[in-house]
mmCIF file of the N, C-alpha and C atoms, coordinates in Angstrom:
data_MODEL
# 
_entry.id   MODEL 
# 
loop_
_atom_site.group_PDB 
_atom_site.id 
_atom_site.type_symbol 
_atom_site.label_atom_id 
_atom_site.label_alt_id 
_atom_site.label_comp_id 
_atom_site.label_asym_id 
_atom_site.label_entity_id 
_atom_site.label_seq_id 
_atom_site.pdbx_PDB_ins_code 
_atom_site.Cartn_x 
_atom_site.Cartn_y 
_atom_site.Cartn_z 
_atom_site.occupancy 
_atom_site.B_iso_or_equiv 
_atom_site.pdbx_formal_charge 
_atom_site.auth_seq_id 
_atom_site.auth_comp_id 
_atom_site.auth_asym_id 
_atom_site.auth_atom_id 
_atom_site.pdbx_PDB_model_num 
ATOM 1   N N  . MET A 1 1  ? 9.958   -36.734 -46.120 1.00 0.00 ? 1  MET A N  1 
ATOM 2   C CA . MET A 1 1  ? 10.268  -38.135 -45.907 1.00 0.00 ? 1  MET A CA 1 
ATOM 3   C C  . MET A 1 1  ? 10.827  -38.669 -47.216 1.00 0.00 ? 1  MET A C  1 
ATOM 4   N N  . SER A 1 2  ? 11.845  -39.436 -47.115 1.00 0.00 ? 2  SER A N  1 
ATOM 5   C CA . SER A 1 2  ? 12.462  -39.993 -48.318 1.00 0.00 ? 2  SER A CA 1 
ATOM 6   C C  . SER A 1 2  ? 11.649  -41.164 -48.857 1.00 0.00 ? 2  SER A C  1 
ATOM 7   N N  . ALA A 1 3  ? 11.874  -41.455 -50.111 1.00 0.00 ? 3  ALA A N  1 
ATOM 8   C CA . ALA A 1 3  ? 11.172  -42.579 -50.744 1.00 0.00 ? 3  ALA A CA 1 
ATOM 9   C C  . ALA A 1 3  ? 11.553  -43.887 -50.058 1.00 0.00 ? 3  ALA A C  1 
ATOM 10  N N  . GLY A 1 4  ? 12.805  -44.008 -49.641 1.00 0.00 ? 4  GLY A N  1 
ATOM 11  C CA . GLY A 1 4  ? 13.249  -45.213 -48.940 1.00 0.00 ? 4  GLY A CA 1 
ATOM 12  C C  . GLY A 1 4  ? 12.545  -45.391 -47.612 1.00 0.00 ? 4  GLY A C  1 
ATOM 13  N N  . THR A 1 5  ? 12.386  -44.300 -46.883 1.00 0.00 ? 5  THR A N  1 
ATOM 14  C CA . THR A 1 5  ? 11.700  -44.355 -45.592 1.00 0.00 ? 5  THR A CA 1 
ATOM 15  C C  . THR A 1 5  ? 10.230  -44.714 -45.791 1.00 0.00 ? 5  THR A C  1 
ATOM 16  N N  . ALA A 1 6  ? 9.601   -44.102 -46.774 1.00 0.00 ? 6  ALA A N  1 
ATOM 17  C CA . ALA A 1 6  ? 8.198   -44.402 -47.053 1.00 0.00 ? 6  ALA A CA 1 
ATOM 18  C C  . ALA A 1 6  ? 8.032   -45.859 -47.454 1.00 0.00 ? 6  ALA A C  1 
ATOM 19  N N  . SER A 1 7  ? 8.944   -46.351 -48.258 1.00 0.00 ? 7  SER A N  1 
ATOM 20  C CA . SER A 1 7  ? 8.884   -47.744 -48.700 1.00 0.00 ? 7  SER A CA 1 
ATOM 21  C C  . SER A 1 7  ? 9.059   -48.693 -47.517 1.00 0.00 ? 7  SER A C  1 
ATOM 22  N N  . ALA A 1 8  ? 10.020  -48.400 -46.647 1.00 0.00 ? 8  ALA A N  1 
ATOM 23  C CA . ALA A 1 8  ? 10.254  -49.245 -45.474 1.00 0.00 ? 8  ALA A CA 1 
ATOM 24  C C  . ALA A 1 8  ? 9.034   -49.217 -44.543 1.00 0.00 ? 8  ALA A C  1 
ATOM 25  N N  . TYR A 1 9  ? 8.452   -48.036 -44.358 1.00 0.00 ? 9  TYR A N  1 
ATOM 26  C CA . TYR A 1 9  ? 7.261   -47.915 -43.518 1.00 0.00 ? 9  TYR A CA 1 
ATOM 27  C C  . TYR A 1 9  ? 6.122   -48.764 -44.078 1.00 0.00 ? 9  TYR A C  1 
ATOM 28  N N  . ASN A 1 10 ? 5.886   -48.641 -45.362 1.00 0.00 ? 10 ASN A N  1 
ATOM 29  C CA . ASN A 1 10 ? 4.802   -49.404 -45.977 1.00 0.00 ? 10 ASN A CA 1 
ATOM 30  C C  . ASN A 1 10 ? 5.037   -50.901 -45.855 1.00 0.00 ? 10 ASN A C  1 
ATOM 31  N N  . ARG A 1 11 ? 6.254   -51.345 -46.044 1.00 0.00 ? 11 ARG A N  1 
ATOM 32  C CA . ARG A 1 11 ? 6.561   -52.778 -45.911 1.00 0.00 ? 11 ARG A CA 1 
ATOM 33  C C  . ARG A 1 11 ? 6.311   -53.259 -44.489 1.00 0.00 ? 11 ARG A C  1 
ATOM 34  N N  . GLN A 1 12 ? 6.778   -52.486 -43.510 1.00 0.00 ? 12 GLN A N  1 
ATOM 35  C CA . GLN A 1 12 ? 6.719   -52.934 -42.113 1.00 0.00 ? 12 GLN A CA 1 
ATOM 36  C C  . GLN A 1 12 ? 5.351   -52.718 -41.472 1.00 0.00 ? 12 GLN A C  1 
ATOM 37  N N  . VAL A 1 13 ? 4.686   -51.646 -41.821 1.00 0.00 ? 13 VAL A N  1 
ATOM 38  C CA . VAL A 1 13 ? 3.452   -51.291 -41.132 1.00 0.00 ? 13 VAL A CA 1 
ATOM 39  C C  . VAL A 1 13 ? 2.211   -51.673 -41.934 1.00 0.00 ? 13 VAL A C  1 
ATOM 40  N N  . MET A 1 14 ? 2.195   -51.311 -43.188 1.00 0.00 ? 14 MET A N  1 
ATOM 41  C CA . MET A 1 14 ? 0.979   -51.460 -43.984 1.00 0.00 ? 14 MET A CA 1 
ATOM 42  C C  . MET A 1 14 ? 0.881   -52.803 -44.715 1.00 0.00 ? 14 MET A C  1 
ATOM 43  N N  . ASP A 1 15 ? 1.983   -53.335 -45.181 1.00 0.00 ? 15 ASP A N  1 
ATOM 44  C CA . ASP A 1 15 ? 1.949   -54.528 -46.032 1.00 0.00 ? 15 ASP A CA 1 
ATOM 45  C C  . ASP A 1 15 ? 2.254   -55.833 -45.302 1.00 0.00 ? 15 ASP A C  1 
ATOM 46  N N  . ALA A 1 16 ? 2.912   -55.766 -44.166 1.00 0.00 ? 16 ALA A N  1 
ATOM 47  C CA . ALA A 1 16 ? 3.324   -56.985 -43.465 1.00 0.00 ? 16 ALA A CA 1 
ATOM 48  C C  . ALA A 1 16 ? 2.114   -57.701 -42.871 1.00 0.00 ? 16 ALA A C  1 
ATOM 49  N N  . ALA A 1 17 ? 2.100   -59.009 -43.000 1.00 0.00 ? 17 ALA A N  1 
ATOM 50  C CA . ALA A 1 17 ? 1.002   -59.811 -42.450 1.00 0.00 ? 17 ALA A CA 1 
ATOM 51  C C  . ALA A 1 17 ? 0.924   -59.675 -40.930 1.00 0.00 ? 17 ALA A C  1 
ATOM 52  N N  . ASP A 1 18 ? 2.060   -59.420 -40.284 1.00 0.00 ? 18 ASP A N  1 
ATOM 53  C CA . ASP A 1 18 ? 2.083   -59.252 -38.825 1.00 0.00 ? 18 ASP A CA 1 
ATOM 54  C C  . ASP A 1 18 ? 2.322   -57.795 -38.432 1.00 0.00 ? 18 ASP A C  1 
ATOM 55  N N  . GLY A 1 19 ? 2.051   -56.878 -39.343 1.00 0.00 ? 19 GLY A N  1 
ATOM 56  C CA . GLY A 1 19 ? 2.245   -55.460 -39.069 1.00 0.00 ? 19 GLY A CA 1 
ATOM 57  C C  . GLY A 1 19 ? 1.090   -54.867 -38.279 1.00 0.00 ? 19 GLY A C  1 
ATOM 58  N N  . SER A 1 20 ? 1.273   -53.626 -37.875 1.00 0.00 ? 20 SER A N  1 
ATOM 59  C CA . SER A 1 20 ? 0.265   -52.987 -37.039 1.00 0.00 ? 20 SER A CA 1 
ATOM 60  C C  . SER A 1 20 ? -1.048  -52.744 -37.789 1.00 0.00 ? 20 SER A C  1 
ATOM 61  N N  . TYR A 1 21 ? -0.995  -52.477 -39.075 1.00 0.00 ? 21 TYR A N  1 
ATOM 62  C CA . TYR A 1 21 ? -2.237  -52.271 -39.825 1.00 0.00 ? 21 TYR A CA 1 
ATOM 63  C C  . TYR A 1 21 ? -3.055  -53.562 -39.866 1.00 0.00 ? 21 TYR A C  1 
ATOM 64  N N  . ALA A 1 22 ? -2.390  -54.686 -40.119 1.00 0.00 ? 22 ALA A N  1 
ATOM 65  C CA . ALA A 1 22 ? -3.088  -55.974 -40.135 1.00 0.00 ? 22 ALA A CA 1 
ATOM 66  C C  . ALA A 1 22 ? -3.694  -56.277 -38.761 1.00 0.00 ? 22 ALA A C  1 
ATOM 67  N N  . ALA A 1 23 ? -2.977  -55.903 -37.709 1.00 0.00 ? 23 ALA A N  1 
ATOM 68  C CA . ALA A 1 23 ? -3.497  -56.119 -36.356 1.00 0.00 ? 23 ALA A CA 1 
ATOM 69  C C  . ALA A 1 23 ? -4.746  -55.281 -36.120 1.00 0.00 ? 23 ALA A C  1 
ATOM 70  N N  . MET A 1 24 ? -4.740  -54.048 -36.587 1.00 0.00 ? 24 MET A N  1 
ATOM 71  C CA . MET A 1 24 ? -5.917  -53.192 -36.419 1.00 0.00 ? 24 MET A CA 1 
ATOM 72  C C  . MET A 1 24 ? -7.107  -53.707 -37.219 1.00 0.00 ? 24 MET A C  1 
ATOM 73  N N  . VAL A 1 25 ? -6.863  -54.211 -38.413 1.00 0.00 ? 25 VAL A N  1 
ATOM 74  C CA . VAL A 1 25 ? -7.941  -54.765 -39.234 1.00 0.00 ? 25 VAL A CA 1 
ATOM 75  C C  . VAL A 1 25 ? -8.533  -56.005 -38.555 1.00 0.00 ? 25 VAL A C  1 
ATOM 76  N N  . ALA A 1 26 ? -7.667  -56.851 -38.014 1.00 0.00 ? 26 ALA A N  1 
ATOM 77  C CA . ALA A 1 26 ? -8.136  -58.046 -37.307 1.00 0.00 ? 26 ALA A CA 1 
ATOM 78  C C  . ALA A 1 26 ? -8.916  -57.661 -36.053 1.00 0.00 ? 26 ALA A C  1 
ATOM 79  N N  . PHE A 1 27 ? -8.462  -56.640 -35.347 1.00 0.00 ? 27 PHE A N  1 
ATOM 80  C CA . PHE A 1 27 ? -9.146  -56.180 -34.141 1.00 0.00 ? 27 PHE A CA 1 
ATOM 81  C C  . PHE A 1 27 ? -10.522 -55.626 -34.490 1.00 0.00 ? 27 PHE A C  1 
ATOM 82  N N  . GLU A 1 28 ? -10.605 -54.889 -35.581 1.00 0.00 ? 28 GLU A N  1 
ATOM 83  C CA . GLU A 1 28 ? -11.899 -54.377 -36.022 1.00 0.00 ? 28 GLU A CA 1 
ATOM 84  C C  . GLU A 1 28 ? -12.863 -55.522 -36.321 1.00 0.00 ? 28 GLU A C  1 
ATOM 85  N N  . ALA A 1 29 ? -12.375 -56.558 -37.006 1.00 0.00 ? 29 ALA A N  1 
ATOM 86  C CA . ALA A 1 29 ? -13.220 -57.711 -37.327 1.00 0.00 ? 29 ALA A CA 1 
ATOM 87  C C  . ALA A 1 29 ? -13.700 -58.398 -36.049 1.00 0.00 ? 29 ALA A C  1 
ATOM 88  N N  . GLU A 1 30 ? -12.806 -58.503 -35.062 1.00 0.00 ? 30 GLU A N  1 
ATOM 89  C CA . GLU A 1 30 ? -13.181 -59.116 -33.784 1.00 0.00 ? 30 GLU A CA 1 
ATOM 90  C C  . GLU A 1 30 ? -14.253 -58.279 -33.088 1.00 0.00 ? 30 GLU A C  1 
ATOM 91  N N  . LEU A 1 31 ? -14.084 -56.972 -33.094 1.00 0.00 ? 31 LEU A N  1 
ATOM 92  C CA . LEU A 1 31 ? -15.074 -56.101 -32.467 1.00 0.00 ? 31 LEU A CA 1 
ATOM 93  C C  . LEU A 1 31 ? -16.434 -56.208 -33.161 1.00 0.00 ? 31 LEU A C  1 
ATOM 94  N N  . LEU A 1 32 ? -16.423 -56.328 -34.476 1.00 0.00 ? 32 LEU A N  1 
ATOM 95  C CA . LEU A 1 32 ? -17.680 -56.481 -35.214 1.00 0.00 ? 32 LEU A CA 1 
ATOM 96  C C  . LEU A 1 32 ? -18.365 -57.798 -34.857 1.00 0.00 ? 32 LEU A C  1 
ATOM 97  N N  . ARG A 1 33 ? -17.579 -58.873 -34.706 1.00 0.00 ? 33 ARG A N  1 
ATOM 98  C CA . ARG A 1 33 ? -18.164 -60.162 -34.296 1.00 0.00 ? 33 ARG A CA 1 
ATOM 99  C C  . ARG A 1 33 ? -18.763 -60.053 -32.892 1.00 0.00 ? 33 ARG A C  1 
ATOM 100 N N  . ILE A 1 34 ? -18.071 -59.362 -32.000 1.00 0.00 ? 34 ILE A N  1 
ATOM 101 C CA . ILE A 1 34 ? -18.573 -59.184 -30.635 1.00 0.00 ? 34 ILE A CA 1 
ATOM 102 C C  . ILE A 1 34 ? -19.866 -58.380 -30.659 1.00 0.00 ? 34 ILE A C  1 
ATOM 103 N N  . ARG A 1 35 ? -19.889 -57.301 -31.449 1.00 0.00 ? 35 ARG A N  1 
ATOM 104 C CA . ARG A 1 35 ? -21.096 -56.481 -31.553 1.00 0.00 ? 35 ARG A CA 1 
ATOM 105 C C  . ARG A 1 35 ? -22.269 -57.314 -32.061 1.00 0.00 ? 35 ARG A C  1 
ATOM 106 N N  . ASP A 1 36 ? -22.029 -58.105 -33.099 1.00 0.00 ? 36 ASP A N  1 
ATOM 107 C CA . ASP A 1 36 ? -23.092 -58.932 -33.659 1.00 0.00 ? 36 ASP A CA 1 
ATOM 108 C C  . ASP A 1 36 ? -23.591 -59.955 -32.649 1.00 0.00 ? 36 ASP A C  1 
ATOM 109 N N  . SER A 1 37 ? -22.678 -60.531 -31.897 1.00 0.00 ? 37 SER A N  1 
ATOM 110 C CA . SER A 1 37 ? -23.055 -61.505 -30.876 1.00 0.00 ? 37 SER A CA 1 
ATOM 111 C C  . SER A 1 37 ? -23.891 -60.854 -29.786 1.00 0.00 ? 37 SER A C  1 
ATOM 112 N N  . LEU A 1 38 ? -23.486 -59.677 -29.352 1.00 0.00 ? 38 LEU A N  1 
ATOM 113 C CA . LEU A 1 38 ? -24.249 -58.970 -28.325 1.00 0.00 ? 38 LEU A CA 1 
ATOM 114 C C  . LEU A 1 38 ? -25.631 -58.581 -28.832 1.00 0.00 ? 38 LEU A C  1 
ATOM 115 N N  . GLN A 1 39 ? -25.733 -58.182 -30.073 1.00 0.00 ? 39 GLN A N  1 
ATOM 116 C CA . GLN A 1 39 ? -27.037 -57.845 -30.637 1.00 0.00 ? 39 GLN A CA 1 
ATOM 117 C C  . GLN A 1 39 ? -27.947 -59.071 -30.677 1.00 0.00 ? 39 GLN A C  1 
ATOM 118 N N  . ALA A 1 40 ? -27.395 -60.216 -31.050 1.00 0.00 ? 40 ALA A N  1 
ATOM 119 C CA . ALA A 1 40 ? -28.185 -61.449 -31.083 1.00 0.00 ? 40 ALA A CA 1 
ATOM 120 C C  . ALA A 1 40 ? -28.631 -61.835 -29.674 1.00 0.00 ? 40 ALA A C  1 
ATOM 121 N N  . MET A 1 41 ? -27.739 -61.676 -28.694 1.00 0.00 ? 41 MET A N  1 
ATOM 122 C CA . MET A 1 41 ? -28.089 -61.988 -27.314 1.00 0.00 ? 41 MET A CA 1 
ATOM 123 C C  . MET A 1 41 ? -29.199 -61.070 -26.817 1.00 0.00 ? 41 MET A C  1 
ATOM 124 N N  . GLU A 1 42 ? -29.107 -59.785 -27.148 1.00 0.00 ? 42 GLU A N  1 
ATOM 125 C CA . GLU A 1 42 ? -30.143 -58.841 -26.728 1.00 0.00 ? 42 GLU A CA 1 
ATOM 126 C C  . GLU A 1 42 ? -31.495 -59.197 -27.353 1.00 0.00 ? 42 GLU A C  1 
ATOM 127 N N  . GLU A 1 43 ? -31.478 -59.532 -28.633 1.00 0.00 ? 43 GLU A N  1 
ATOM 128 C CA . GLU A 1 43 ? -32.715 -59.897 -29.316 1.00 0.00 ? 43 GLU A CA 1 
ATOM 129 C C  . GLU A 1 43 ? -33.353 -61.125 -28.662 1.00 0.00 ? 43 GLU A C  1 
ATOM 130 N N  . HIS A 1 44 ? -32.536 -62.117 -28.368 1.00 0.00 ? 44 HIS A N  1 
ATOM 131 C CA . HIS A 1 44 ? -33.041 -63.328 -27.715 1.00 0.00 ? 44 HIS A CA 1 
ATOM 132 C C  . HIS A 1 44 ? -33.604 -62.993 -26.331 1.00 0.00 ? 44 HIS A C  1 
ATOM 133 N N  . TYR A 1 45 ? -32.892 -62.181 -25.585 1.00 0.00 ? 45 TYR A N  1 
ATOM 134 C CA . TYR A 1 45 ? -33.351 -61.783 -24.245 1.00 0.00 ? 45 TYR A CA 1 
ATOM 135 C C  . TYR A 1 45 ? -34.705 -61.087 -24.332 1.00 0.00 ? 45 TYR A C  1 
ATOM 136 N N  . ARG A 1 46 ? -34.825 -60.168 -25.279 1.00 0.00 ? 46 ARG A N  1 
ATOM 137 C CA . ARG A 1 46 ? -36.088 -59.434 -25.410 1.00 0.00 ? 46 ARG A CA 1 
ATOM 138 C C  . ARG A 1 46 ? -37.242 -60.368 -25.788 1.00 0.00 ? 46 ARG A C  1 
ATOM 139 N N  . GLN A 1 47 ? -36.976 -61.355 -26.638 1.00 0.00 ? 47 GLN A N  1 
ATOM 140 C CA . GLN A 1 47 ? -38.019 -62.315 -27.015 1.00 0.00 ? 47 GLN A CA 1 
ATOM 141 C C  . GLN A 1 47 ? -38.456 -63.137 -25.812 1.00 0.00 ? 47 GLN A C  1 
ATOM 142 N N  . VAL A 1 48 ? -37.484 -63.635 -25.054 1.00 0.00 ? 48 VAL A N  1 
ATOM 143 C CA . VAL A 1 48 ? -37.801 -64.457 -23.887 1.00 0.00 ? 48 VAL A CA 1 
ATOM 144 C C  . VAL A 1 48 ? -38.535 -63.633 -22.839 1.00 0.00 ? 48 VAL A C  1 
ATOM 145 N N  . GLU A 1 49 ? -38.062 -62.441 -22.579 1.00 0.00 ? 49 GLU A N  1 
ATOM 146 C CA . GLU A 1 49 ? -38.714 -61.605 -21.573 1.00 0.00 ? 49 GLU A CA 1 
ATOM 147 C C  . GLU A 1 49 ? -40.117 -61.193 -22.017 1.00 0.00 ? 49 GLU A C  1 
ATOM 148 N N  . GLY A 1 50 ? -40.292 -60.968 -23.313 1.00 0.00 ? 50 GLY A N  1 
ATOM 149 C CA . GLY A 1 50 ? -41.628 -60.654 -23.815 1.00 0.00 ? 50 GLY A CA 1 
ATOM 150 C C  . GLY A 1 50 ? -42.573 -61.820 -23.623 1.00 0.00 ? 50 GLY A C  1 
ATOM 151 N N  . ALA A 1 51 ? -42.088 -63.020 -23.890 1.00 0.00 ? 51 ALA A N  1 
ATOM 152 C CA . ALA A 1 51 ? -42.910 -64.220 -23.686 1.00 0.00 ? 51 ALA A CA 1 
ATOM 153 C C  . ALA A 1 51 ? -43.212 -64.415 -22.208 1.00 0.00 ? 51 ALA A C  1 
ATOM 154 N N  . ASN A 1 52 ? -42.224 -64.175 -21.346 1.00 0.00 ? 52 ASN A N  1 
ATOM 155 C CA . ASN A 1 52 ? -42.441 -64.306 -19.906 1.00 0.00 ? 52 ASN A CA 1 
ATOM 156 C C  . ASN A 1 52 ? -43.460 -63.287 -19.411 1.00 0.00 ? 52 ASN A C  1 
ATOM 157 N N  . ALA A 1 53 ? -43.336 -62.057 -19.863 1.00 0.00 ? 53 ALA A N  1 
ATOM 158 C CA . ALA A 1 53 ? -44.289 -61.023 -19.448 1.00 0.00 ? 53 ALA A CA 1 
ATOM 159 C C  . ALA A 1 53 ? -45.703 -61.373 -19.896 1.00 0.00 ? 53 ALA A C  1 
ATOM 160 N N  . GLU A 1 54 ? -45.818 -61.907 -21.081 1.00 0.00 ? 54 GLU A N  1 
ATOM 161 C CA . GLU A 1 54 ? -47.140 -62.300 -21.590 1.00 0.00 ? 54 GLU A CA 1 
ATOM 162 C C  . GLU A 1 54 ? -47.699 -63.447 -20.748 1.00 0.00 ? 54 GLU A C  1 
ATOM 163 N N  . LEU A 1 55 ? -46.856 -64.432 -20.448 1.00 0.00 ? 55 LEU A N  1 
ATOM 164 C CA . LEU A 1 55 ? -47.287 -65.570 -19.659 1.00 0.00 ? 55 LEU A CA 1 
ATOM 165 C C  . LEU A 1 55 ? -47.693 -65.148 -18.261 1.00 0.00 ? 55 LEU A C  1 
ATOM 166 N N  . TRP A 1 56 ? -46.881 -64.361 -17.593 1.00 0.00 ? 56 TRP A N  1 
ATOM 167 C CA . TRP A 1 56 ? -47.182 -63.950 -16.232 1.00 0.00 ? 56 TRP A CA 1 
ATOM 168 C C  . TRP A 1 56 ? -48.348 -62.977 -16.189 1.00 0.00 ? 56 TRP A C  1 
ATOM 169 N N  . GLY A 1 57 ? -48.571 -62.251 -17.247 1.00 0.00 ? 57 GLY A N  1 
ATOM 170 C CA . GLY A 1 57 ? -49.698 -61.338 -17.281 1.00 0.00 ? 57 GLY A CA 1 
ATOM 171 C C  . GLY A 1 57 ? -51.028 -62.067 -17.320 1.00 0.00 ? 57 GLY A C  1 
ATOM 172 N N  . ARG A 1 58 ? -51.013 -63.317 -17.804 1.00 0.00 ? 58 ARG A N  1 
ATOM 173 C CA . ARG A 1 58 ? -52.249 -64.102 -17.886 1.00 0.00 ? 58 ARG A CA 1 
ATOM 174 C C  . ARG A 1 58 ? -52.552 -64.840 -16.595 1.00 0.00 ? 58 ARG A C  1 
ATOM 175 N N  . LEU A 1 59 ? -51.583 -64.954 -15.731 1.00 0.00 ? 59 LEU A N  1 
ATOM 176 C CA . LEU A 1 59 ? -51.816 -65.730 -14.491 1.00 0.00 ? 59 LEU A CA 1 
ATOM 177 C C  . LEU A 1 59 ? -52.564 -64.966 -13.453 1.00 0.00 ? 59 LEU A C  1 
# 
């Protein structure tokens, strides 16, 4: 690969704010936020269900 081709690739793919690398980095960040949200939802669900099981177990 020529130096010119490598330079053009880096400008268009790796360095551009709207390039594919930036899109993949943004997608990864979005997936991490989704994962964190799902983990928080699961934790809340488990707390509520644990409290419900305790309450119904006493009735």
